[in-house]
PyMOL Python script that loads the backbone (N, CA, C, O; Angstrom):
from pymol import cmd

cmd.read_pdbstr("""\
ATOM      1  N   MET A   1      50.912  32.820  35.827  1.00  0.00           N
ATOM      2  CA  MET A   1      52.228  33.238  35.379  1.00  0.00           C
ATOM      3  C   MET A   1      52.680  32.286  34.273  1.00  0.00           C
ATOM      4  O   MET A   1      52.718  31.072  34.468  1.00  0.00           O
ATOM      5  N   SER A   2      53.017  32.839  33.129  1.00  0.00           N
ATOM      6  CA  SER A   2      53.420  32.005  32.004  1.00  0.00           C
ATOM      7  C   SER A   2      54.872  31.550  32.169  1.00  0.00           C
ATOM      8  O   SER A   2      55.590  31.999  33.063  1.00  0.00           O
ATOM      9  N   TYR A   3      55.274  30.653  31.285  1.00  0.00           N
ATOM     10  CA  TYR A   3      56.629  30.113  31.355  1.00  0.00           C
ATOM     11  C   TYR A   3      57.675  31.219  31.188  1.00  0.00           C
ATOM     12  O   TYR A   3      58.669  31.241  31.913  1.00  0.00           O
ATOM     13  N   THR A   4      57.458  32.135  30.241  1.00  0.00           N
ATOM     14  CA  THR A   4      58.448  33.198  30.016  1.00  0.00           C
ATOM     15  C   THR A   4      58.530  34.143  31.194  1.00  0.00           C
ATOM     16  O   THR A   4      59.608  34.649  31.506  1.00  0.00           O
ATOM     17  N   GLU A   5      57.389  34.396  31.866  1.00  0.00           N
ATOM     18  CA  GLU A   5      57.423  35.252  33.044  1.00  0.00           C
ATOM     19  C   GLU A   5      58.188  34.586  34.176  1.00  0.00           C
ATOM     20  O   GLU A   5      58.933  35.246  34.900  1.00  0.00           O
ATOM     21  N   LYS A   6      58.007  33.278  34.331  1.00  0.00           N
ATOM     22  CA  LYS A   6      58.736  32.544  35.362  1.00  0.00           C
ATOM     23  C   LYS A   6      60.229  32.552  35.059  1.00  0.00           C
ATOM     24  O   LYS A   6      61.060  32.670  35.960  1.00  0.00           O
ATOM     25  N   LYS A   7      60.552  32.427  33.792  1.00  0.00           N
ATOM     26  CA  LYS A   7      61.949  32.359  33.398  1.00  0.00           C
ATOM     27  C   LYS A   7      62.658  33.696  33.637  1.00  0.00           C
ATOM     28  O   LYS A   7      63.826  33.716  34.024  1.00  0.00           O
ATOM     29  N   THR A   8      61.954  34.817  33.408  1.00  0.00           N
ATOM     30  CA  THR A   8      62.577  36.124  33.556  1.00  0.00           C
ATOM     31  C   THR A   8      62.465  36.688  34.967  1.00  0.00           C
ATOM     32  O   THR A   8      63.192  37.618  35.318  1.00  0.00           O
ATOM     33  N   ALA A   9      61.585  36.152  35.763  1.00  0.00           N
ATOM     34  CA  ALA A   9      61.425  36.645  37.127  1.00  0.00           C
ATOM     35  C   ALA A   9      62.655  36.287  37.956  1.00  0.00           C
ATOM     36  O   ALA A   9      63.207  35.193  37.829  1.00  0.00           O
ATOM     37  N   LEU A  10      63.070  37.210  38.794  1.00  0.00           N
ATOM     38  CA  LEU A  10      64.224  36.970  39.652  1.00  0.00           C
ATOM     39  C   LEU A  10      63.794  36.233  40.902  1.00  0.00           C
ATOM     40  O   LEU A  10      62.719  36.479  41.449  1.00  0.00           O
ATOM     41  N   SER A  11      64.641  35.334  41.344  1.00  0.00           N
ATOM     42  CA  SER A  11      64.361  34.637  42.594  1.00  0.00           C
ATOM     43  C   SER A  11      64.647  35.586  43.762  1.00  0.00           C
ATOM     44  O   SER A  11      65.240  36.650  43.584  1.00  0.00           O
ATOM     45  N   LYS A  12      64.217  35.181  44.948  1.00  0.00           N
ATOM     46  CA  LYS A  12      64.429  36.004  46.134  1.00  0.00           C
ATOM     47  C   LYS A  12      65.923  36.232  46.369  1.00  0.00           C
ATOM     48  O   LYS A  12      66.343  37.337  46.713  1.00  0.00           O
ATOM     49  N   ARG A  13      66.717  35.182  46.181  1.00  0.00           N
ATOM     50  CA  ARG A  13      68.165  35.278  46.378  1.00  0.00           C
ATOM     51  C   ARG A  13      68.788  36.246  45.373  1.00  0.00           C
ATOM     52  O   ARG A  13      69.658  37.039  45.735  1.00  0.00           O
ATOM     53  N   GLN A  14      68.350  36.187  44.123  1.00  0.00           N
ATOM     54  CA  GLN A  14      68.891  37.069  43.100  1.00  0.00           C
ATOM     55  C   GLN A  14      68.542  38.519  43.388  1.00  0.00           C
ATOM     56  O   GLN A  14      69.359  39.410  43.154  1.00  0.00           O
ATOM     57  N   LYS A  15      67.324  38.771  43.900  1.00  0.00           N
ATOM     58  CA  LYS A  15      66.932  40.133  44.247  1.00  0.00           C
ATOM     59  C   LYS A  15      67.799  40.681  45.364  1.00  0.00           C
ATOM     60  O   LYS A  15      68.191  41.848  45.335  1.00  0.00           O
ATOM     61  N   ILE A  16      68.102  39.840  46.357  1.00  0.00           N
ATOM     62  CA  ILE A  16      68.963  40.263  47.461  1.00  0.00           C
ATOM     63  C   ILE A  16      70.347  40.607  46.943  1.00  0.00           C
ATOM     64  O   ILE A  16      70.925  41.619  47.340  1.00  0.00           O
ATOM     65  N   ASN A  17      70.884  39.773  46.057  1.00  0.00           N
ATOM     66  CA  ASN A  17      72.211  40.025  45.505  1.00  0.00           C
ATOM     67  C   ASN A  17      72.247  41.310  44.693  1.00  0.00           C
ATOM     68  O   ASN A  17      73.221  42.059  44.771  1.00  0.00           O
ATOM     69  N   VAL A  18      71.203  41.579  43.914  1.00  0.00           N
ATOM     70  CA  VAL A  18      71.135  42.816  43.126  1.00  0.00           C
ATOM     71  C   VAL A  18      71.085  44.015  44.066  1.00  0.00           C
ATOM     72  O   VAL A  18      71.741  45.027  43.820  1.00  0.00           O
ATOM     73  N   ASP A  19      70.308  43.904  45.145  1.00  0.00           N
ATOM     74  CA  ASP A  19      70.222  44.994  46.120  1.00  0.00           C
ATOM     75  C   ASP A  19      71.573  45.259  46.778  1.00  0.00           C
ATOM     76  O   ASP A  19      71.956  46.410  46.985  1.00  0.00           O
ATOM     77  N   LEU A  20      72.285  44.193  47.102  1.00  0.00           N
ATOM     78  CA  LEU A  20      73.593  44.362  47.737  1.00  0.00           C
ATOM     79  C   LEU A  20      74.595  45.008  46.783  1.00  0.00           C
ATOM     80  O   LEU A  20      75.400  45.840  47.200  1.00  0.00           O
ATOM     81  N   ARG A  21      74.549  44.632  45.517  1.00  0.00           N
ATOM     82  CA  ARG A  21      75.487  45.215  44.547  1.00  0.00           C
ATOM     83  C   ARG A  21      75.223  46.699  44.331  1.00  0.00           C
ATOM     84  O   ARG A  21      76.136  47.450  43.989  1.00  0.00           O
ATOM     85  N   ALA A  22      73.990  47.120  44.528  1.00  0.00           N
ATOM     86  CA  ALA A  22      73.625  48.523  44.315  1.00  0.00           C
ATOM     87  C   ALA A  22      74.081  49.423  45.463  1.00  0.00           C
ATOM     88  O   ALA A  22      74.171  50.639  45.292  1.00  0.00           O
ATOM     89  N   LYS A  23      74.368  48.847  46.621  1.00  0.00           N
ATOM     90  CA  LYS A  23      74.752  49.639  47.783  1.00  0.00           C
ATOM     91  C   LYS A  23      76.214  50.060  47.688  1.00  0.00           C
ATOM     92  O   LYS A  23      77.026  49.423  47.018  1.00  0.00           O
ATOM     93  N   SER A  24      76.520  51.151  48.378  1.00  0.00           N
ATOM     94  CA  SER A  24      77.901  51.636  48.399  1.00  0.00           C
ATOM     95  C   SER A  24      78.733  50.792  49.367  1.00  0.00           C
ATOM     96  O   SER A  24      78.201  50.032  50.177  1.00  0.00           O
ATOM     97  N   LYS A  25      80.024  50.946  49.260  1.00  0.00           N
ATOM     98  CA  LYS A  25      80.940  50.175  50.103  1.00  0.00           C
ATOM     99  C   LYS A  25      80.724  50.504  51.588  1.00  0.00           C
ATOM    100  O   LYS A  25      80.756  49.620  52.443  1.00  0.00           O
ATOM    101  N   GLU A  26      80.506  51.780  51.871  1.00  0.00           N
ATOM    102  CA  GLU A  26      80.293  52.209  53.252  1.00  0.00           C
ATOM    103  C   GLU A  26      79.010  51.600  53.824  1.00  0.00           C
ATOM    104  O   GLU A  26      78.978  51.176  54.979  1.00  0.00           O
ATOM    105  N   ASP A  27      77.958  51.562  53.009  1.00  0.00           N
ATOM    106  CA  ASP A  27      76.696  50.963  53.455  1.00  0.00           C
ATOM    107  C   ASP A  27      76.869  49.468  53.715  1.00  0.00           C
ATOM    108  O   ASP A  27      76.322  48.934  54.679  1.00  0.00           O
ATOM    109  N   LEU A  28      77.624  48.804  52.857  1.00  0.00           N
ATOM    110  CA  LEU A  28      77.848  47.370  53.038  1.00  0.00           C
ATOM    111  C   LEU A  28      78.639  47.087  54.314  1.00  0.00           C
ATOM    112  O   LEU A  28      78.348  46.129  55.030  1.00  0.00           O
ATOM    113  N   ILE A  29      79.630  47.917  54.593  1.00  0.00           N
ATOM    114  CA  ILE A  29      80.432  47.731  55.805  1.00  0.00           C
ATOM    115  C   ILE A  29      79.562  47.951  57.043  1.00  0.00           C
ATOM    116  O   ILE A  29      79.659  47.212  58.022  1.00  0.00           O
ATOM    117  N   LYS A  30      78.721  48.967  56.985  1.00  0.00           N
ATOM    118  CA  LYS A  30      77.816  49.250  58.101  1.00  0.00           C
ATOM    119  C   LYS A  30      76.849  48.082  58.319  1.00  0.00           C
ATOM    120  O   LYS A  30      76.618  47.666  59.454  1.00  0.00           O
ATOM    121  N   GLU A  31      76.292  47.562  57.234  1.00  0.00           N
ATOM    122  CA  GLU A  31      75.365  46.437  57.332  1.00  0.00           C
ATOM    123  C   GLU A  31      76.070  45.177  57.831  1.00  0.00           C
ATOM    124  O   GLU A  31      75.489  44.397  58.585  1.00  0.00           O
ATOM    125  N   LEU A  32      77.326  44.978  57.410  1.00  0.00           N
ATOM    126  CA  LEU A  32      78.092  43.815  57.855  1.00  0.00           C
ATOM    127  C   LEU A  32      78.308  43.855  59.364  1.00  0.00           C
ATOM    128  O   LEU A  32      78.147  42.838  60.039  1.00  0.00           O
ATOM    129  N   LYS A  33      78.668  45.011  59.896  1.00  0.00           N
ATOM    130  CA  LYS A  33      78.861  45.147  61.343  1.00  0.00           C
ATOM    131  C   LYS A  33      77.562  44.869  62.085  1.00  0.00           C
ATOM    132  O   LYS A  33      77.557  44.225  63.134  1.00  0.00           O
ATOM    133  N   GLU A  34      76.465  45.361  61.528  1.00  0.00           N
ATOM    134  CA  GLU A  34      75.155  45.146  62.141  1.00  0.00           C
ATOM    135  C   GLU A  34      74.798  43.650  62.180  1.00  0.00           C
ATOM    136  O   GLU A  34      74.316  43.147  63.195  1.00  0.00           O
ATOM    137  N   LYS A  35      75.038  42.957  61.076  1.00  0.00           N
ATOM    138  CA  LYS A  35      74.722  41.527  61.003  1.00  0.00           C
ATOM    139  C   LYS A  35      75.606  40.713  61.933  1.00  0.00           C
ATOM    140  O   LYS A  35      75.142  39.741  62.530  1.00  0.00           O
ATOM    141  N   LYS A  36      76.874  41.095  62.067  1.00  0.00           N
ATOM    142  CA  LYS A  36      77.775  40.381  62.970  1.00  0.00           C
ATOM    143  C   LYS A  36      77.355  40.571  64.423  1.00  0.00           C
ATOM    144  O   LYS A  36      77.469  39.651  65.232  1.00  0.00           O
ATOM    145  N   THR A  37      76.867  41.768  64.753  1.00  0.00           N
ATOM    146  CA  THR A  37      76.359  42.016  66.097  1.00  0.00           C
ATOM    147  C   THR A  37      75.121  41.165  66.359  1.00  0.00           C
ATOM    148  O   THR A  37      74.962  40.609  67.446  1.00  0.00           O
ATOM    149  N   GLN A  38      74.254  41.066  65.371  1.00  0.00           N
ATOM    150  CA  GLN A  38      73.060  40.236  65.498  1.00  0.00           C
ATOM    151  C   GLN A  38      73.431  38.762  65.669  1.00  0.00           C
ATOM    152  O   GLN A  38      72.811  38.048  66.456  1.00  0.00           O
ATOM    153  N   LEU A  39      74.442  38.313  64.930  1.00  0.00           N
ATOM    154  CA  LEU A  39      74.899  36.928  65.049  1.00  0.00           C
ATOM    155  C   LEU A  39      75.434  36.657  66.448  1.00  0.00           C
ATOM    156  O   LEU A  39      75.152  35.612  67.035  1.00  0.00           O
ATOM    157  N   PHE A  40      76.204  37.599  66.978  1.00  0.00           N
ATOM    158  CA  PHE A  40      76.721  37.450  68.342  1.00  0.00           C
ATOM    159  C   PHE A  40      75.574  37.325  69.340  1.00  0.00           C
ATOM    160  O   PHE A  40      75.604  36.489  70.243  1.00  0.00           O
ATOM    161  N   SER A  41      74.568  38.170  69.162  1.00  0.00           N
ATOM    162  CA  SER A  41      73.399  38.133  70.041  1.00  0.00           C
ATOM    163  C   SER A  41      72.669  36.792  69.945  1.00  0.00           C
ATOM    164  O   SER A  41      72.232  36.241  70.956  1.00  0.00           O
ATOM    165  N   LEU A  42      72.542  36.276  68.729  1.00  0.00           N
ATOM    166  CA  LEU A  42      71.885  34.975  68.545  1.00  0.00           C
ATOM    167  C   LEU A  42      72.667  33.857  69.207  1.00  0.00           C
ATOM    168  O   LEU A  42      72.083  32.961  69.816  1.00  0.00           O
ATOM    169  N   ARG A  43      73.990  33.905  69.090  1.00  0.00           N
ATOM    170  CA  ARG A  43      74.816  32.870  69.719  1.00  0.00           C
ATOM    171  C   ARG A  43      74.724  32.927  71.238  1.00  0.00           C
ATOM    172  O   ARG A  43      74.734  31.897  71.913  1.00  0.00           O
ATOM    173  N   LEU A  44      74.633  34.149  71.767  1.00  0.00           N
ATOM    174  CA  LEU A  44      74.486  34.317  73.204  1.00  0.00           C
ATOM    175  C   LEU A  44      73.142  33.745  73.664  1.00  0.00           C
ATOM    176  O   LEU A  44      73.067  33.072  74.693  1.00  0.00           O
ATOM    177  N   LYS A  45      72.099  34.013  72.906  1.00  0.00           N
ATOM    178  CA  LYS A  45      70.778  33.471  73.236  1.00  0.00           C
ATOM    179  C   LYS A  45      70.768  31.943  73.150  1.00  0.00           C
ATOM    180  O   LYS A  45      70.097  31.276  73.937  1.00  0.00           O
ATOM    181  N   LEU A  46      71.509  31.400  72.197  1.00  0.00           N
ATOM    182  CA  LEU A  46      71.583  29.950  72.059  1.00  0.00           C
ATOM    183  C   LEU A  46      72.217  29.322  73.307  1.00  0.00           C
ATOM    184  O   LEU A  46      71.738  28.306  73.809  1.00  0.00           O
ATOM    185  N   LYS A  47      73.281  29.927  73.794  1.00  0.00           N
ATOM    186  CA  LYS A  47      73.982  29.388  74.968  1.00  0.00           C
ATOM    187  C   LYS A  47      73.149  29.510  76.237  1.00  0.00           C
ATOM    188  O   LYS A  47      73.275  28.694  77.150  1.00  0.00           O
ATOM    189  N   THR A  48      72.297  30.531  76.292  1.00  0.00           N
ATOM    190  CA  THR A  48      71.478  30.713  77.488  1.00  0.00           C
ATOM    191  C   THR A  48      70.092  30.093  77.329  1.00  0.00           C
ATOM    192  O   THR A  48      69.203  30.336  78.145  1.00  0.00           O
ATOM    193  N   MET A  49      69.909  29.296  76.281  1.00  0.00           N
ATOM    194  CA  MET A  49      68.661  28.575  76.010  1.00  0.00           C
ATOM    195  C   MET A  49      67.460  29.497  75.802  1.00  0.00           C
ATOM    196  O   MET A  49      66.337  29.140  76.159  1.00  0.00           O
ATOM    197  N   GLN A  50      67.687  30.673  75.230  1.00  0.00           N
ATOM    198  CA  GLN A  50      66.606  31.613  74.969  1.00  0.00           C
ATOM    199  C   GLN A  50      66.243  31.699  73.495  1.00  0.00           C
ATOM    200  O   GLN A  50      65.285  32.379  73.126  1.00  0.00           O
ATOM    201  N   LEU A  51      67.004  31.011  72.652  1.00  0.00           N
ATOM    202  CA  LEU A  51      66.774  31.075  71.213  1.00  0.00           C
ATOM    203  C   LEU A  51      65.731  30.032  70.821  1.00  0.00           C
ATOM    204  O   LEU A  51      65.889  28.839  71.079  1.00  0.00           O
ATOM    205  N   SER A  52      64.661  30.515  70.191  1.00  0.00           N
ATOM    206  CA  SER A  52      63.578  29.596  69.839  1.00  0.00           C
ATOM    207  C   SER A  52      63.872  28.820  68.553  1.00  0.00           C
ATOM    208  O   SER A  52      63.409  27.691  68.391  1.00  0.00           O
ATOM    209  N   SER A  53      64.635  29.415  67.644  1.00  0.00           N
ATOM    210  CA  SER A  53      64.918  28.755  66.372  1.00  0.00           C
ATOM    211  C   SER A  53      66.420  28.825  66.051  1.00  0.00           C
ATOM    212  O   SER A  53      66.893  29.856  65.574  1.00  0.00           O
ATOM    213  N   PRO A  54      67.159  27.768  66.299  1.00  0.00           N
ATOM    214  CA  PRO A  54      68.596  27.772  66.027  1.00  0.00           C
ATOM    215  C   PRO A  54      68.953  27.969  64.553  1.00  0.00           C
ATOM    216  O   PRO A  54      70.087  28.326  64.233  1.00  0.00           O
ATOM    217  N   SER A  55      68.004  27.740  63.663  1.00  0.00           N
ATOM    218  CA  SER A  55      68.284  27.922  62.240  1.00  0.00           C
ATOM    219  C   SER A  55      68.520  29.389  61.892  1.00  0.00           C
ATOM    220  O   SER A  55      69.046  29.694  60.822  1.00  0.00           O
ATOM    221  N   GLU A  56      68.136  30.299  62.788  1.00  0.00           N
ATOM    222  CA  GLU A  56      68.381  31.727  62.567  1.00  0.00           C
ATOM    223  C   GLU A  56      69.880  32.005  62.473  1.00  0.00           C
ATOM    224  O   GLU A  56      70.303  32.899  61.741  1.00  0.00           O
ATOM    225  N   ILE A  57      70.674  31.244  63.210  1.00  0.00           N
ATOM    226  CA  ILE A  57      72.126  31.436  63.190  1.00  0.00           C
ATOM    227  C   ILE A  57      72.665  31.144  61.796  1.00  0.00           C
ATOM    228  O   ILE A  57      73.478  31.902  61.267  1.00  0.00           O
ATOM    229  N   GLY A  58      72.215  30.049  61.204  1.00  0.00           N
ATOM    230  CA  GLY A  58      72.669  29.694  59.859  1.00  0.00           C
ATOM    231  C   GLY A  58      72.260  30.718  58.824  1.00  0.00           C
ATOM    232  O   GLY A  58      73.053  31.059  57.946  1.00  0.00           O
ATOM    233  N   SER A  59      71.044  31.211  58.908  1.00  0.00           N
ATOM    234  CA  SER A  59      70.592  32.206  57.927  1.00  0.00           C
ATOM    235  C   SER A  59      71.346  33.519  58.096  1.00  0.00           C
ATOM    236  O   SER A  59      71.619  34.207  57.112  1.00  0.00           O
ATOM    237  N   LYS A  60      71.682  33.872  59.333  1.00  0.00           N
ATOM    238  CA  LYS A  60      72.444  35.101  59.575  1.00  0.00           C
ATOM    239  C   LYS A  60      73.859  34.959  59.018  1.00  0.00           C
ATOM    240  O   LYS A  60      74.413  35.913  58.473  1.00  0.00           O
ATOM    241  N   ARG A  61      74.448  33.759  59.157  1.00  0.00           N
ATOM    242  CA  ARG A  61      75.788  33.527  58.599  1.00  0.00           C
ATOM    243  C   ARG A  61      75.773  33.637  57.079  1.00  0.00           C
ATOM    244  O   ARG A  61      76.721  34.148  56.482  1.00  0.00           O
ATOM    245  N   ILE A  62      74.704  33.160  56.455  1.00  0.00           N
ATOM    246  CA  ILE A  62      74.580  33.259  54.998  1.00  0.00           C
ATOM    247  C   ILE A  62      74.462  34.722  54.573  1.00  0.00           C
ATOM    248  O   ILE A  62      75.056  35.131  53.575  1.00  0.00           O
ATOM    249  N   GLU A  63      73.698  35.506  55.329  1.00  0.00           N
ATOM    250  CA  GLU A  63      73.578  36.936  55.025  1.00  0.00           C
ATOM    251  C   GLU A  63      74.937  37.629  55.113  1.00  0.00           C
ATOM    252  O   GLU A  63      75.274  38.461  54.270  1.00  0.00           O
ATOM    253  N   ILE A  64      75.710  37.279  56.138  1.00  0.00           N
ATOM    254  CA  ILE A  64      77.044  37.859  56.300  1.00  0.00           C
ATOM    255  C   ILE A  64      77.934  37.475  55.122  1.00  0.00           C
ATOM    256  O   ILE A  64      78.679  38.311  54.610  1.00  0.00           O
ATOM    257  N   ALA A  65      77.863  36.226  54.692  1.00  0.00           N
ATOM    258  CA  ALA A  65      78.670  35.767  53.561  1.00  0.00           C
ATOM    259  C   ALA A  65      78.287  36.520  52.284  1.00  0.00           C
ATOM    260  O   ALA A  65      79.160  36.872  51.492  1.00  0.00           O
ATOM    261  N   ARG A  66      77.009  36.764  52.083  1.00  0.00           N
ATOM    262  CA  ARG A  66      76.575  37.511  50.891  1.00  0.00           C
ATOM    263  C   ARG A  66      77.123  38.932  50.901  1.00  0.00           C
ATOM    264  O   ARG A  66      77.562  39.441  49.870  1.00  0.00           O
ATOM    265  N   ILE A  67      77.097  39.565  52.062  1.00  0.00           N
ATOM    266  CA  ILE A  67      77.625  40.935  52.167  1.00  0.00           C
ATOM    267  C   ILE A  67      79.126  40.933  51.916  1.00  0.00           C
ATOM    268  O   ILE A  67      79.637  41.805  51.214  1.00  0.00           O
ATOM    269  N   GLN A  68      79.838  39.959  52.483  1.00  0.00           N
ATOM    270  CA  GLN A  68      81.292  39.882  52.269  1.00  0.00           C
ATOM    271  C   GLN A  68      81.611  39.635  50.796  1.00  0.00           C
ATOM    272  O   GLN A  68      82.590  40.173  50.278  1.00  0.00           O
ATOM    273  N   THR A  69      80.809  38.840  50.127  1.00  0.00           N
ATOM    274  CA  THR A  69      81.004  38.588  48.698  1.00  0.00           C
ATOM    275  C   THR A  69      80.794  39.857  47.898  1.00  0.00           C
ATOM    276  O   THR A  69      81.554  40.141  46.973  1.00  0.00           O
ATOM    277  N   ALA A  70      79.765  40.627  48.246  1.00  0.00           N
ATOM    278  CA  ALA A  70      79.507  41.889  47.556  1.00  0.00           C
ATOM    279  C   ALA A  70      80.655  42.870  47.785  1.00  0.00           C
ATOM    280  O   ALA A  70      81.046  43.597  46.872  1.00  0.00           O
ATOM    281  N   LEU A  71      81.193  42.887  49.004  1.00  0.00           N
ATOM    282  CA  LEU A  71      82.332  43.774  49.296  1.00  0.00           C
ATOM    283  C   LEU A  71      83.566  43.388  48.491  1.00  0.00           C
ATOM    284  O   LEU A  71      84.262  44.256  47.965  1.00  0.00           O
ATOM    285  N   SER A  72      83.837  42.101  48.393  1.00  0.00           N
ATOM    286  CA  SER A  72      85.019  41.675  47.629  1.00  0.00           C
ATOM    287  C   SER A  72      84.821  41.944  46.137  1.00  0.00           C
ATOM    288  O   SER A  72      85.786  42.240  45.432  1.00  0.00           O
ATOM    289  N   ALA A  73      83.594  41.847  45.652  1.00  0.00           N
ATOM    290  CA  ALA A  73      83.320  42.166  44.246  1.00  0.00           C
ATOM    291  C   ALA A  73      83.553  43.644  43.989  1.00  0.00           C
ATOM    292  O   ALA A  73      84.086  44.017  42.944  1.00  0.00           O
ATOM    293  N   LYS A  74      83.160  44.488  44.931  1.00  0.00           N
ATOM    294  CA  LYS A  74      83.398  45.932  44.788  1.00  0.00           C
ATOM    295  C   LYS A  74      84.895  46.226  44.807  1.00  0.00           C
ATOM    296  O   LYS A  74      85.368  47.095  44.074  1.00  0.00           O
ATOM    297  N   ALA A  75      85.639  45.507  45.639  1.00  0.00           N
ATOM    298  CA  ALA A  75      87.089  45.702  45.706  1.00  0.00           C
ATOM    299  C   ALA A  75      87.736  45.314  44.378  1.00  0.00           C
ATOM    300  O   ALA A  75      88.668  45.977  43.922  1.00  0.00           O
ATOM    301  N   ARG A  76      87.244  44.243  43.760  1.00  0.00           N
ATOM    302  CA  ARG A  76      87.783  43.816  42.471  1.00  0.00           C
ATOM    303  C   ARG A  76      87.457  44.804  41.365  1.00  0.00           C
ATOM    304  O   ARG A  76      88.261  45.015  40.457  1.00  0.00           O
ATOM    305  N   GLU A  77      86.268  45.414  41.441  1.00  0.00           N
ATOM    306  CA  GLU A  77      85.868  46.396  40.433  1.00  0.00           C
ATOM    307  C   GLU A  77      86.741  47.646  40.483  1.00  0.00           C
ATOM    308  O   GLU A  77      87.051  48.236  39.448  1.00  0.00           O
ATOM    309  N   SER A  78      87.135  48.046  41.692  1.00  0.00           N
ATOM    310  CA  SER A  78      87.898  49.277  41.833  1.00  0.00           C
ATOM    311  C   SER A  78      89.355  49.124  41.425  1.00  0.00           C
ATOM    312  O   SER A  78      90.041  50.120  41.195  1.00  0.00           O
ATOM    313  N   VAL A  79      89.833  47.889  41.334  1.00  0.00           N
ATOM    314  CA  VAL A  79      91.240  47.655  40.973  1.00  0.00           C
ATOM    315  C   VAL A  79      91.427  47.706  39.475  1.00  0.00           C
ATOM    316  O   VAL A  79      92.542  47.532  38.986  1.00  0.00           O
TER     317      VAL A  79
END
""", "prot")
cmd.dss("prot")
cmd.show_as("cartoon", "prot")
cmd.util.cbc("prot")
cmd.orient("prot")
């Protein structure tokens, strides 16, 4: 991979953000509810000592924050 290809290639985070911006508001709300349910489940597993990797909680919180950011950006666009 040459320098220009590396420079123009999107990082994993940027690809996720582009995907989120392409989704409709209804899809984002549905995905947000799903992620919050998953986070609740992870926290429950943590308390009952069934969670093998506690870092999953942090990554799930970051995913939720990205979705909320995309939703607020859509709200700003519509105003």
